[in-house]
DSSP file (Angstrom, degrees, kcal/mol; ACC not computed):
  #  RESIDUE AA STRUCTURE BP1 BP2  ACC     N-H-->O    O-->H-N    N-H-->O    O-->H-N    TCO  KAPPA ALPHA  PHI   PSI    X-CA   Y-CA   Z-CA
    1    1 A M              0   0    0      0, 0.0     8,-2.0     0, 0.0     9,-1.0   0.000 360.0 360.0 360.0 137.5   42.5   14.9  -20.2
    2    2 A S  B     -AB   8  57A   0     55,-1.3    55,-0.5     6,-0.2     3,-0.1  -0.942 360.0-163.6-133.5 156.6   44.6   14.4  -23.3
    3    3 A L    >   -     0   0    0      4,-2.0     3,-1.0     1,-0.4    -1,-0.1   0.219  59.0 -10.9-107.1-132.5   44.6   15.5  -26.9
    4    4 A K  G >  S+     0   0    0      1,-0.2     3,-1.6     2,-0.1    -1,-0.4  -0.376 127.2  10.9 -73.7 148.5   46.6   14.0  -29.8
    5    5 A N  G 3  S-     0   0    0      1,-0.3    -1,-0.2    -3,-0.1    -2,-0.0   0.681 123.2 -74.9  59.4  21.9   49.4   11.5  -29.3
    6    6 A G  G <  S+     0   0    0     -3,-1.0    -1,-0.3     1,-0.2    -2,-0.1   0.567  85.3 151.7  75.4   8.6   48.4   11.0  -25.6
    7    7 A A    <   -     0   0    0     -3,-1.6    -4,-2.0     1,-0.1    -1,-0.2  -0.568  48.8-119.0 -76.1 131.4   49.9   14.3  -24.5
    8    8 A P  B     +A    2   0A   0      0, 0.0    -6,-0.2     0, 0.0     3,-0.1  -0.473  33.0 176.8 -67.6 139.2   48.2   15.8  -21.4
    9    9 A I        +     0   0    0     -8,-2.0     2,-0.3     1,-0.3    -7,-0.2   0.547  59.4  23.8-119.9 -13.7   46.6   19.2  -22.2
   10   10 A A        +     0   0    0     -9,-1.0    -1,-0.3     2,-0.0     2,-0.3  -0.973  53.3 151.1-155.6 138.4   44.9   20.2  -18.9
   11   11 A W        -     0   0    0     -2,-0.3     2,-0.3    -3,-0.1     0, 0.0  -0.961  15.8-168.4-156.9 160.3   45.0   19.5  -15.2
   12   12 A E        -     0   0    0     -2,-0.3     2,-0.4     2,-0.1    22,-0.0  -0.998  11.2-164.2-152.5 146.4   44.2   21.4  -12.2
   13   13 A S        +     0   0    0     -2,-0.3     2,-0.3    99,-0.0    -2,-0.0  -0.978  32.3 133.6-134.0 121.4   44.6   21.3   -8.5
   14   14 A K        -     0   0    0     -2,-0.4     2,-0.3    99,-0.0    -2,-0.1  -0.983  59.6 -81.7-158.5 163.7   42.5   23.5   -6.2
   15   15 A K        -     0   0    0     -2,-0.3     2,-0.1     1,-0.1    -2,-0.0  -0.546  54.7-112.1 -70.1 131.3   40.5   23.3   -3.0
   16   16 A Q        -     0   0    0     -2,-0.3    -1,-0.1     1,-0.1     4,-0.0  -0.401  15.6-143.3 -68.3 141.6   37.0   22.0   -3.8
   17   17 A E  S    S+     0   0    0     -2,-0.1     2,-0.3     2,-0.0    -1,-0.1   0.649  79.6  47.7 -81.4 -15.8   34.2   24.6   -3.4
   18   18 A I  S    S-     0   0    0      8,-0.1     2,-0.5     0, 0.0    -2,-0.1  -0.831  86.5-107.6-124.9 162.5   31.7   22.2   -2.0
   19   19 A V        -     0   0    0     -2,-0.3     2,-0.3     2,-0.0    -2,-0.0  -0.784  30.8-156.6 -92.5 126.8   31.6   19.5    0.6
   20   20 A A        -     0   0    0     -2,-0.5     3,-0.1     1,-0.1     4,-0.0  -0.770  13.1-149.5-100.9 148.7   31.6   15.9   -0.6
   21   21 A Q  S    S+     0   0    0     -2,-0.3     2,-0.3     1,-0.1    -1,-0.1   0.508  79.7  14.1 -94.6  -5.5   30.3   13.1    1.5
   22   22 A S  S  > S-     0   0    0      1,-0.1     4,-2.1     0, 0.0     5,-0.1  -0.975  78.1-106.3-157.4 165.8   32.5   10.4   -0.1
   23   23 A T  H  > S+     0   0    0     -2,-0.3     4,-2.6     2,-0.2     5,-0.2   0.904 120.0  54.5 -62.9 -41.9   35.6   10.1   -2.2
   24   24 A A  H  > S+     0   0    0      1,-0.2     4,-2.1     2,-0.2    -1,-0.2   0.904 109.0  48.2 -59.4 -41.5   33.5    8.9   -5.1
   25   25 A E  H  > S+     0   0    0      2,-0.2     4,-2.2     1,-0.2    -1,-0.2   0.911 110.7  50.4 -66.1 -43.0   31.3   12.1   -4.8
   26   26 A A  H  X S+     0   0    0     -4,-2.1     4,-2.0     1,-0.2    -2,-0.2   0.913 112.7  46.9 -61.1 -43.0   34.4   14.3   -4.7
   27   27 A E  H  X S+     0   0    0     -4,-2.6     4,-2.2     2,-0.2    -1,-0.2   0.858 108.8  55.5 -67.1 -35.1   35.8   12.7   -7.8
   28   28 A Y  H  X S+     0   0    0     -4,-2.1     4,-1.5    -5,-0.2    -2,-0.2   0.901 108.0  48.5 -63.7 -41.5   32.4   13.0   -9.5
   29   29 A F  H  X S+     0   0    0     -4,-2.2     4,-1.5     1,-0.2    -2,-0.2   0.911 110.1  51.7 -63.6 -42.3   32.5   16.8   -8.8
   30   30 A A  H  X S+     0   0    0     -4,-2.0     4,-2.4     1,-0.2    -2,-0.2   0.871 105.3  56.1 -63.1 -36.3   36.0   16.9  -10.2
   31   31 A L  H  X S+     0   0    0     -4,-2.2     4,-2.8     1,-0.2    -1,-0.2   0.874 101.8  57.7 -62.5 -36.4   34.8   15.1  -13.3
   32   32 A F  H  X S+     0   0    0     -4,-1.5     4,-2.1     2,-0.2    -1,-0.2   0.941 109.6  43.5 -56.9 -48.5   32.2   17.8  -13.8
   33   33 A Y  H  X S+     0   0    0     -4,-1.5     4,-2.0     2,-0.2    -2,-0.2   0.883 113.5  50.8 -68.0 -38.2   35.0   20.5  -13.9
   34   34 A A  H  X S+     0   0    0     -4,-2.4     4,-2.4     2,-0.2    -1,-0.2   0.892 109.8  51.3 -64.5 -38.7   37.2   18.3  -16.2
   35   35 A T  H  X S+     0   0    0     -4,-2.8     4,-2.6     2,-0.2     5,-0.2   0.901 106.8  53.3 -65.3 -41.3   34.2   17.9  -18.5
   36   36 A Q  H  X S+     0   0    0     -4,-2.1     4,-2.2     1,-0.2    -1,-0.2   0.931 110.7  47.3 -57.7 -45.6   33.6   21.6  -18.7
   37   37 A D  H  X S+     0   0    0     -4,-2.0     4,-2.8     1,-0.2    -2,-0.2   0.917 111.1  51.5 -61.5 -43.9   37.3   22.1  -19.7
   38   38 A A  H  X S+     0   0    0     -4,-2.4     4,-2.5     1,-0.2    -2,-0.2   0.916 110.7  47.2 -61.1 -44.3   37.0   19.4  -22.3
   39   39 A V  H  X S+     0   0    0     -4,-2.6     4,-2.2     2,-0.2    -1,-0.2   0.895 112.4  50.3 -65.7 -40.1   33.9   20.9  -23.9
   40   40 A W  H  X S+     0   0    0     -4,-2.2     4,-2.4    -5,-0.2    -2,-0.2   0.930 112.3  46.5 -62.7 -45.6   35.6   24.3  -23.9
   41   41 A I  H  X S+     0   0    0     -4,-2.8     4,-2.7     2,-0.2    -2,-0.2   0.895 111.3  52.0 -65.0 -40.0   38.7   23.0  -25.5
   42   42 A R  H  X S+     0   0    0     -4,-2.5     4,-2.2    -5,-0.2    -1,-0.2   0.907 110.7  48.5 -61.4 -41.3   36.6   21.1  -28.1
   43   43 A T  H  X S+     0   0    0     -4,-2.2     4,-2.2     2,-0.2    -2,-0.2   0.916 111.4  49.6 -64.9 -43.5   34.7   24.3  -28.9
   44   44 A L  H  X S+     0   0    0     -4,-2.4     4,-1.5     1,-0.2    -2,-0.2   0.930 111.8  48.1 -60.4 -46.8   38.0   26.2  -29.3
   45   45 A L  H  <>S+     0   0    0     -4,-2.7     5,-3.5     1,-0.2    -1,-0.2   0.878 109.1  53.8 -63.0 -37.5   39.5   23.6  -31.6
   46   46 A K  H ><5S+     0   0    0     -4,-2.2     3,-1.5     1,-0.2     5,-0.3   0.915 107.4  50.6 -62.6 -42.3   36.3   23.6  -33.7
   47   47 A E  H 3<5S+     0   0    0     -4,-2.2    -1,-0.2     1,-0.3    -2,-0.2   0.803 109.2  51.6 -64.8 -28.7   36.6   27.3  -34.1
   48   48 A L  T 3<5S-     0   0    0     -4,-1.5    -1,-0.3    -5,-0.2    -2,-0.2   0.296 121.2-112.2 -87.9   8.6   40.2   26.8  -35.2
   49   49 A R  T < 5S+     0   0    0     -3,-1.5    -3,-0.2    -5,-0.1    -2,-0.1   0.802  84.7 123.2  62.8  33.1   39.0   24.2  -37.7
   50   50 A E      < +     0   0    0     -5,-3.5    -4,-0.2    -6,-0.1    -1,-0.1  -0.321  39.3 171.4-110.7  45.3   40.7   21.4  -35.8
   51   51 A K        -     0   0    0     -5,-0.3     2,-0.5    -6,-0.2    -8,-0.1  -0.322  14.2-168.1 -63.3 134.7   37.4   19.5  -35.4
   52   52 A D        -     0   0    0    -10,-0.1     4,-0.1     2,-0.1    -6,-0.1  -0.991  14.3-160.8-127.1 121.9   37.8   16.0  -34.0
   53   53 A E        +     0   0    0     -2,-0.5    -1,-0.1     2,-0.1     2,-0.1   0.690  65.8  94.9 -76.1 -18.6   34.9   13.6  -34.1
   54   54 A R  S    S-     0   0    0      1,-0.1    -2,-0.1     3,-0.0     2,-0.1  -0.369  86.1-101.3 -73.0 153.3   36.3   11.3  -31.4
   55   55 A A        -     0   0    0     42,-0.1     2,-0.4     1,-0.1    42,-0.3  -0.432  35.9-111.3 -69.5 147.0   35.4   11.8  -27.8
   56   56 A T  E     - c   0  97A   0     40,-3.0    42,-2.7    -2,-0.1     2,-0.4  -0.693  33.8-130.9 -78.7 129.2   37.8   13.6  -25.6
   57   57 A I  E     -Bc   2  98A   0    -55,-0.5   -55,-1.3    -2,-0.4     2,-0.5  -0.696  19.7-167.4 -87.7 129.7   39.3   11.1  -23.1
   58   58 A I  E     - c   0  99A   0     40,-2.7    42,-2.4    -2,-0.4     2,-0.4  -0.978  16.6-139.8-114.3 121.5   39.3   12.1  -19.4
   59   59 A F  E     + c   0 100A   0     -2,-0.5     2,-0.4    40,-0.2    42,-0.2  -0.653  24.4 179.7 -84.0 134.7   41.4    9.8  -17.2
   60   60 A E  E     - c   0 101A   0     40,-2.3    42,-2.2    -2,-0.4    -2,-0.0  -0.999  24.7-163.5-138.5 136.0   40.0    9.0  -13.8
   61   61 A D  S    S+     0   0    0     -2,-0.4     2,-0.6    40,-0.2    43,-0.3   0.302  72.0  83.1-103.2   9.3   41.4    6.8  -11.1
   62   62 A N     >  -     0   0    0      1,-0.1     4,-1.5    41,-0.1     3,-0.2  -0.919  56.3-168.7-116.7 108.0   38.1    6.4   -9.1
   63   63 A Q  H  > S+     0   0    0     -2,-0.6     4,-2.3     1,-0.2     5,-0.2   0.823  85.2  59.0 -66.5 -31.5   36.0    3.6  -10.5
   64   64 A A  H  > S+     0   0    0      1,-0.2     4,-2.3     2,-0.2    -1,-0.2   0.916 105.8  48.2 -64.2 -41.9   32.9    4.5   -8.5
   65   65 A S  H  > S+     0   0    0     -3,-0.2     4,-2.0     1,-0.2    -1,-0.2   0.850 110.1  52.9 -68.5 -32.1   32.8    8.0  -10.0
   66   66 A I  H  X S+     0   0    0     -4,-1.5     4,-2.6     2,-0.2     5,-0.2   0.928 109.9  48.2 -64.7 -44.7   33.1    6.5  -13.5
   67   67 A K  H  X S+     0   0    0     -4,-2.3     4,-1.8     1,-0.2    -2,-0.2   0.904 111.4  49.6 -63.4 -41.7   30.2    4.1  -12.8
   68   68 A I  H  < S+     0   0    0     -4,-2.3    -1,-0.2     1,-0.2    -2,-0.2   0.905 114.8  45.7 -62.6 -40.8   28.1    7.0  -11.5
   69   69 A S  H  < S+     0   0    0     -4,-2.0    -2,-0.2     1,-0.2    -1,-0.2   0.879 117.6  40.9 -70.9 -39.0   28.9    9.1  -14.6
   70   70 A E  H  < S+     0   0    0     -4,-2.6    -1,-0.2     1,-0.1    -2,-0.2   0.691 106.5  65.6 -86.9 -19.1   28.3    6.4  -17.1
   71   71 A N     <  -     0   0    0     -4,-1.8    -1,-0.1    -5,-0.2     4,-0.1  -0.884  58.8-168.7-110.6 107.5   25.2    4.8  -15.7
   72   72 A P        +     0   0    0      0, 0.0    -1,-0.1     0, 0.0     3,-0.1   0.504  51.1 119.1 -74.1  -0.7   22.2    7.1  -15.7
   73   73 A V  S    S-     0   0    0      1,-0.1     2,-0.1     0, 0.0    -2,-0.1  -0.392  82.8 -90.2 -63.0 141.3   20.3    4.7  -13.4
   74   74 A H        -     0   0    0      1,-0.1    -1,-0.1    -2,-0.1     3,-0.1  -0.323  38.8-156.5 -57.3 123.7   19.3    6.4  -10.2
   75   75 A H    >   -     0   0    0      1,-0.1     3,-2.4    -2,-0.1     4,-0.3  -0.928   8.2-148.6-102.5 115.9   22.0    5.9   -7.5
   76   76 A P  G >  S+     0   0    0      0, 0.0     3,-0.9     0, 0.0     4,-0.2   0.817  96.4  56.9 -54.5 -33.3   20.5    6.3   -4.0
   77   77 A C  G 3  S+     0   0    0      1,-0.2     3,-0.1     2,-0.1   -52,-0.0   0.514 109.7  45.7 -79.6  -1.4   23.8    7.7   -2.6
   78   78 A T  G X  S+     0   0    0     -3,-2.4     3,-1.6     1,-0.1    -1,-0.2   0.281  75.6 105.2-119.7   9.9   23.8   10.5   -5.2
   79   79 A K  T <  S+     0   0    0     -3,-0.9    -2,-0.1    -4,-0.3    -1,-0.1   0.731  79.6  55.5 -66.2 -19.8   20.2   11.7   -5.0
   80   80 A H  T 3  S+     0   0    0     -4,-0.2    -1,-0.3    -3,-0.1     2,-0.2   0.529  81.6 112.8 -87.9  -6.8   21.3   14.8   -3.1
   81   81 A I  S <  S-     0   0    0     -3,-1.6     5,-0.1     1,-0.1    -3,-0.1  -0.482  78.5-106.6 -73.9 132.7   23.8   16.0   -5.7
   82   82 A N    >   -     0   0    0     -2,-0.2     3,-1.8     1,-0.1     4,-0.2  -0.286  27.9-122.3 -55.1 137.0   22.9   19.2   -7.6
   83   83 A T  G >  S+     0   0    0      1,-0.3     3,-1.9     2,-0.2    -1,-0.1   0.734 104.9  72.9 -61.3 -23.5   21.8   18.4  -11.1
   84   84 A K  G >  S+     0   0    0      1,-0.3     3,-1.3     2,-0.2    -1,-0.3   0.815  88.6  62.5 -61.6 -27.3   24.5   20.6  -12.7
   85   85 A Y  G X  S+     0   0    0     -3,-1.8     3,-0.6     1,-0.3    -1,-0.3   0.576  88.0  71.2 -75.5  -7.7   27.1   18.0  -11.7
   86   86 A H  G X>  +     0   0    0     -3,-1.9     4,-1.2    -4,-0.2     3,-0.6   0.336  65.8 103.4 -87.5   7.7   25.4   15.5  -13.9
   87   87 A F  H <> S+     0   0    0     -3,-1.3     4,-2.0     1,-0.2    -1,-0.2   0.847  72.4  61.5 -54.6 -38.3   26.7   17.4  -17.0
   88   88 A T  H <> S+     0   0    0     -3,-0.6     4,-2.3     1,-0.2    -1,-0.2   0.902  98.9  55.7 -58.3 -42.3   29.4   14.7  -17.5
   89   89 A R  H <> S+     0   0    0     -3,-0.6     4,-2.5     1,-0.2    -1,-0.2   0.918 107.8  48.7 -56.0 -44.6   26.6   12.1  -18.0
   90   90 A E  H  X S+     0   0    0     -4,-1.2     4,-2.2     1,-0.2    -1,-0.2   0.894 110.8  49.4 -64.3 -40.5   25.2   14.3  -20.8
   91   91 A M  H  <>S+     0   0    0     -4,-2.0     5,-1.9     2,-0.2     6,-1.6   0.831 111.9  48.8 -70.9 -31.8   28.5   14.7  -22.5
   92   92 A I  H ><5S+     0   0    0     -4,-2.3     3,-1.2     4,-0.2    -2,-0.2   0.921 110.6  52.2 -67.9 -44.6   29.2   11.0  -22.3
   93   93 A K  H 3<5S+     0   0    0     -4,-2.5    -2,-0.2     1,-0.3    -1,-0.2   0.884 111.5  44.7 -60.4 -41.2   25.8   10.3  -23.8
   94   94 A N  T 3<5S-     0   0    0     -4,-2.2    -1,-0.3    -5,-0.1    -2,-0.2   0.364 115.6-113.2 -90.9   8.5   26.3   12.6  -26.8
   95   95 A G  T < 5S+     0   0    0     -3,-1.2    -3,-0.2     2,-0.2    -2,-0.1   0.592  84.9 114.0  81.4  12.0   29.8   11.3  -27.5
   96   96 A Q  S   <S+     0   0    0     -5,-1.9   -40,-3.0    -6,-0.2     2,-0.4   0.793  78.7  33.8 -83.4 -27.6   31.9   14.4  -26.6
   97   97 A V  E     -c   56   0A   0     -6,-1.6     2,-0.4   -42,-0.3    -2,-0.2  -0.955  60.0-170.5-131.0 145.7   33.6   12.8  -23.6
   98   98 A Q  E     -c   57   0A   0    -42,-2.7   -40,-2.7    -2,-0.4     2,-0.4  -0.999  17.0-141.2-133.6 132.5   34.8    9.4  -22.7
   99   99 A L  E     -c   58   0A   0     -2,-0.4     2,-0.4   -42,-0.2   -40,-0.2  -0.761  17.3-170.6 -93.3 139.1   36.0    8.3  -19.3
  100  100 A Q  E     -c   59   0A   0    -42,-2.4   -40,-2.3    -2,-0.4     2,-0.2  -0.994  23.3-122.0-132.1 128.8   38.9    6.0  -19.1
  101  101 A F  E     -c   60   0A   0     -2,-0.4   -40,-0.2   -42,-0.2   -42,-0.1  -0.471  28.3-177.1 -69.0 134.7   40.2    4.3  -15.9
  102  102 A C        -     0   0    0    -42,-2.2     5,-0.1    -2,-0.2    -2,-0.0  -0.974  29.5-118.8-132.3 116.8   43.8    5.1  -15.0
  103  103 A P    >>  -     0   0    0      0, 0.0     3,-2.1     0, 0.0     4,-0.5  -0.208  25.0-116.1 -56.2 145.8   45.2    3.3  -12.0
  104  104 A T  G >4 S+     0   0    0    -43,-0.3     3,-1.3     1,-0.3     6,-0.1   0.839 114.5  61.6 -51.9 -37.7   46.4    5.7   -9.3
  105  105 A E  G 34 S+     0   0    0      1,-0.3    -1,-0.3     5,-0.0    19,-0.0   0.755 109.3  42.2 -63.1 -23.8   50.0    4.6   -9.7
  106  106 A M  G <4 S+     0   0    0     -3,-2.1     2,-1.2     4,-0.0    -1,-0.3   0.380  79.3 119.4-104.1   2.3   49.9    5.8  -13.3
  107  107 A M    X<  -     0   0    0     -3,-1.3     3,-1.7    -4,-0.5     4,-0.2  -0.568  44.1-169.2 -75.9  98.8   48.1    9.1  -12.8
  108  108 A I  T >  S+     0   0    0     -2,-1.2     3,-1.9     1,-0.3     4,-0.3   0.841  79.0  65.6 -60.1 -37.5   50.7   11.6  -14.0
  109  109 A A  T >> S+     0   0    0      1,-0.3     3,-1.7     2,-0.2     4,-0.6   0.664  79.3  83.4 -63.7 -14.4   48.9   14.6  -12.7
  110  110 A D  H X> S+     0   0    0     -3,-1.7     4,-1.9     1,-0.3     3,-0.8   0.784  78.0  68.9 -59.1 -25.4   49.5   13.3   -9.1
  111  111 A V  H <4 S+     0   0    0     -3,-1.9    -1,-0.3     1,-0.2    -2,-0.2   0.842 105.2  41.2 -58.5 -32.5   53.0   14.9   -9.4
  112  112 A L  H <4 S+     0   0    0     -3,-1.7    -1,-0.2    -4,-0.3    -2,-0.2   0.535 120.9  40.0 -93.2  -7.8   51.2   18.3   -9.3
  113  113 A T  H << S+     0   0    0     -3,-0.8    -2,-0.2    -4,-0.6    -3,-0.1   0.585 112.1  22.4-122.3 -11.8   48.6   17.5   -6.6
  114  114 A K  S  < S-     0   0    0     -4,-1.9    -1,-0.2    -5,-0.1     2,-0.2  -0.995  77.9 -91.6-155.2 157.9   50.1   15.5   -3.8
  115  115 A P        -     0   0    0      0, 0.0     2,-0.3     0, 0.0    -3,-0.1  -0.521  48.1-168.7 -71.0 139.6   53.3   14.5   -2.0
  116  116 A L        -     0   0    0     -2,-0.2     2,-0.1    -5,-0.1    -5,-0.0  -0.899  27.4 -97.6-129.9 156.3   54.9   11.3   -3.5
  117  117 A A     >  -     0   0    0     -2,-0.3     4,-2.8     1,-0.1     5,-0.2  -0.393  45.7-107.8 -65.1 152.1   57.6    8.9   -2.7
  118  118 A R  H  > S+     0   0    0      1,-0.2     4,-2.7     2,-0.2     5,-0.2   0.884 116.3  49.1 -52.6 -48.7   60.9    9.6   -4.5
  119  119 A D  H  > S+     0   0    0      1,-0.2     4,-2.1     2,-0.2    -1,-0.2   0.901 114.6  44.3 -63.8 -40.7   60.6    6.6   -6.9
  120  120 A R  H  > S+     0   0    0      2,-0.2     4,-2.6     1,-0.2     5,-0.2   0.905 112.5  52.9 -69.4 -40.5   57.1    7.4   -7.9
  121  121 A F  H  X S+     0   0    0     -4,-2.8     4,-2.4     1,-0.2     5,-0.2   0.936 111.9  45.4 -57.6 -47.9   57.8   11.1   -8.2
  122  122 A Q  H  X S+     0   0    0     -4,-2.7     4,-2.0    -5,-0.2    -1,-0.2   0.895 112.8  50.4 -65.4 -40.4   60.8   10.4  -10.5
  123  123 A R  H  X S+     0   0    0     -4,-2.1     4,-1.8    -5,-0.2    -1,-0.2   0.916 114.1  44.0 -63.8 -43.4   58.8    7.9  -12.6
  124  124 A L  H  X S+     0   0    0     -4,-2.6     4,-1.3     2,-0.2    -2,-0.2   0.870 112.6  50.2 -73.6 -36.8   55.9   10.3  -13.1
  125  125 A T  H  <>S+     0   0    0     -4,-2.4     5,-2.6    -5,-0.2     4,-0.4   0.880 110.5  51.3 -67.8 -34.5   58.0   13.3  -13.9
  126  126 A K  H ><5S+     0   0    0     -4,-2.0     3,-1.4    -5,-0.2    -2,-0.2   0.906 107.4  53.0 -64.7 -40.6   59.9   11.2  -16.4
  127  127 A A  H 3<5S+     0   0    0     -4,-1.8    -1,-0.2     1,-0.3    -2,-0.2   0.788 104.6  56.3 -64.6 -27.4   56.5   10.3  -18.0
  128  128 A M  T 3<5S-     0   0    0     -4,-1.3    -1,-0.3     2,-0.3    -2,-0.2   0.568 125.0-105.4 -78.7  -9.0   55.7   14.0  -18.2
  129  129 A G  T < 5S+     0   0    0     -3,-1.4     2,-0.4    -4,-0.4    -3,-0.2   0.654  91.4  92.5  92.6  17.1   58.9   14.4  -20.3
  130  130 A M      < -     0   0    0     -5,-2.6     2,-0.6    -6,-0.1    -2,-0.3  -0.999  61.1-147.7-142.0 143.8   60.9   16.1  -17.5
  131  131 A M        +     0   0    0     -2,-0.4     2,-0.4    -3,-0.1    -9,-0.1  -0.943  22.9 177.1-114.4 114.1   63.2   14.7  -14.9
  132  132 A V        -     0   0    0     -2,-0.6    -7,-0.1   -11,-0.2    -6,-0.1  -0.954  24.6-136.7-119.5 132.5   63.2   16.6  -11.7
  133  133 A E        -     0   0    0     -2,-0.4    -2,-0.0     2,-0.0   -15,-0.0  -0.769  26.9-123.4 -86.2 125.6   65.2   15.7   -8.6
  134  134 A P              0   0    0      0, 0.0    -1,-0.0     0, 0.0   -16,-0.0  -0.347 360.0 360.0 -66.7 151.1   63.1   16.0   -5.4
  135  135 A A              0   0    0     -2,-0.0    -2,-0.0     0, 0.0     0, 0.0   0.475 360.0 360.0 -71.3 360.0   64.6   18.3   -2.7
């Protein structure tokens, strides 16, 4: 998720609390939590009189989870998902959130969530504005 000038403002890495049956489903659950953060930050900014009419962009590297989120048509493989996880759909519909595909190779937050090859690690830390030498 990013705010003005493309700067990342939030990311998180933690063990998921529920069991997903596919990668798309796991990413869909993660989008729910990212959407919650986006809505909270939008509310905070509104209270600080920094209201922004544009949708908050959430970068996602899983195209299947984007399709599930953006298309309210019933998806047979998601009929078992608790309705609270469809919150992202509602926020997309009312214009508060927009999902944008970001290829895995360009996902800057991967530096914080997974082991990476040296060249990718250096490229992503440089993109974050810091250059860190891996151990």
